[in-house]
C-alpha positions as a printed Julia matrix, in Angstrom:
145×3 Matrix{Float64}:
  -59.94   75.3    -7.99
  -59.27   71.62   -7.35
  -60.47   69.02   -9.81
  -63.79   67.37   -9.02
  -63.46   64.34   -6.76
  -66.42   62.36   -5.49
  -65.55   61.11   -2.02
  -67.95   58.2    -2.25
  -66.59   56.88   -5.56
  -65.38   53.68   -3.93
  -68.8    53.14   -2.34
  -70.45   53.79   -5.72
  -68.19   51.22   -7.42
  -68.98   48.72   -4.66
  -72.72   49.29   -5.05
  -72.42   48.89   -8.82
  -70.54   45.62   -8.29
  -73.27   44.41   -5.94
  -75.94   45.34   -8.49
  -74.07   43.48  -11.25
  -73.74   40.39   -9.05
  -77.44   40.59   -8.31
  -78.2    40.8   -12.04
  -76.23   37.58  -12.49
  -78.25   35.95   -9.69
  -81.51   37.03  -11.33
  -80.32   35.64  -14.67
  -79.4    32.32  -13.03
  -82.74   32.11  -11.22
  -84.61   32.91  -14.43
  -82.61   30.27  -16.3
  -83.48   27.73  -13.59
  -87.21   28.48  -14.0
  -86.91   28.11  -17.78
  -85.06   24.81  -17.37
  -87.74   23.43  -15.05
  -90.5    24.57  -17.42
  -88.74   22.85  -20.36
  -88.48   19.67  -18.3
  -92.19   19.88  -17.47
  -93.03   20.37  -21.1
  -90.87   17.38  -22.08
  -92.5    15.17  -19.45
  -96.02   16.15  -20.53
  -95.07   15.48  -24.16
  -93.65   12.08  -23.2
  -96.93   11.1   -21.52
  -98.89   12.13  -24.62
  -96.48   10.33  -27.01
  -96.6     7.19  -24.86
 -100.39    7.1   -25.15
 -100.31    6.83  -28.97
  -99.44    3.1   -29.11
 -102.24    2.48  -26.65
 -104.81    3.47  -29.29
 -103.33    1.12  -31.93
 -102.36   -1.85  -29.74
 -104.6    -1.91  -26.69
 -103.29   -5.1   -25.15
 -102.98   -5.81  -21.46
  -99.18   -5.55  -21.51
  -99.19   -2.23  -23.38
 -101.86   -0.84  -21.07
  -99.98   -2.02  -18.0
  -96.7    -0.56  -19.29
  -98.37    2.75  -20.06
  -99.96    2.87  -16.6
  -96.59    2.28  -14.92
  -94.84    4.81  -17.13
  -97.64    7.34  -16.66
  -97.58    6.91  -12.9
  -93.83    7.47  -12.64
  -93.9    10.37  -15.08
  -96.8    12.1   -13.33
  -94.9    11.82  -10.03
  -91.92   13.49  -11.71
  -94.25   16.14  -13.12
  -95.59   16.9    -9.63
  -92.03   17.09   -8.32
  -91.01   19.44  -11.14
  -94.09   21.61  -10.55
  -93.19   22.02   -6.87
  -89.62   22.87   -7.9
  -91.02   25.4   -10.38
  -93.01   27.09   -7.62
  -89.88   27.33   -5.46
  -87.78   28.55   -8.39
  -90.33   31.24   -9.27
  -90.47   32.49   -5.68
  -86.66   32.51   -5.59
  -86.63   34.51   -8.82
  -89.08   37.03   -7.35
  -86.87   37.38   -4.27
  -83.76   37.9    -6.39
  -85.6    40.52   -8.48
  -86.56   42.4    -5.3
  -82.93   42.31   -4.2
  -81.89   43.61   -7.62
  -84.34   46.49   -7.33
  -82.94   47.36   -3.91
  -79.35   47.19   -5.17
  -80.22   49.37   -8.18
  -81.89   51.92   -5.93
  -78.77   52.13   -3.76
  -76.66   52.73   -6.87
  -79.06   55.44   -8.09
  -78.92   57.24   -4.72
  -75.13   57.48   -4.94
  -75.24   58.45   -8.62
  -77.7    61.26   -7.85
  -75.5    62.43   -4.99
  -72.48   62.4    -7.3
  -74.39   64.36   -9.93
  -75.55   66.92   -7.36
  -72.04   67.34   -5.99
  -70.61   67.66   -9.5
  -73.21   70.31  -10.33
  -72.31   72.24   -7.17
  -68.59   71.93   -7.94
  -69.15   73.07  -11.53
  -71.13   76.12  -10.35
  -68.3    77.02   -7.94
  -65.77   76.51  -10.72
  -67.75   78.84  -13.0
  -67.93   81.47  -10.23
  -64.18   81.26   -9.69
  -63.5    81.44  -13.4
  -65.77   84.45  -13.76
  -64.09   86.18  -10.79
  -60.67   85.48  -12.29
  -61.77   86.81  -15.68
  -63.18   89.94  -14.02
  -59.94   90.53  -12.12
  -57.88   89.97  -15.27
  -60.08   92.41  -17.18
  -59.82   95.05  -14.45
  -56.05   94.54  -14.26
  -55.71   95.08  -18.02
  -57.91   98.18  -17.81
  -55.84   99.56  -14.97
  -52.62   99.04  -16.97
  -54.13  100.78  -19.98
  -55.03  103.89  -17.9
  -51.63  104.28  -16.31
  -49.6   106.77  -18.42
């Protein structure tokens, strides 16, 4: 019997490559969300730290400086929050694509497993038939005087 050969091996490798590329896209999208969240956290911390001198030295200049800084920083925070929403939705989309790619790989892997199981059963049948014929041939030689 011929050795097992899965005809769709090239398609399986291609699907696995696509799934691996999609994993990299998900990782990049997740990293982008984490980066935006760190930036948001830094901006919020900066606003809080900038308010500390206001308590100690509440002069008009300090208050005015804080108001300007706070205004600019809050605008950046709003911008980062909108970017975070977009990045999260992009991450969800990439995860859905990864799930689809993984499913396509699993379909081909299951097909390969099923075909290998069928091939193995045929191989076992052939091997058993060969062993039976060999046994009968030896028996026939033993009976011939």
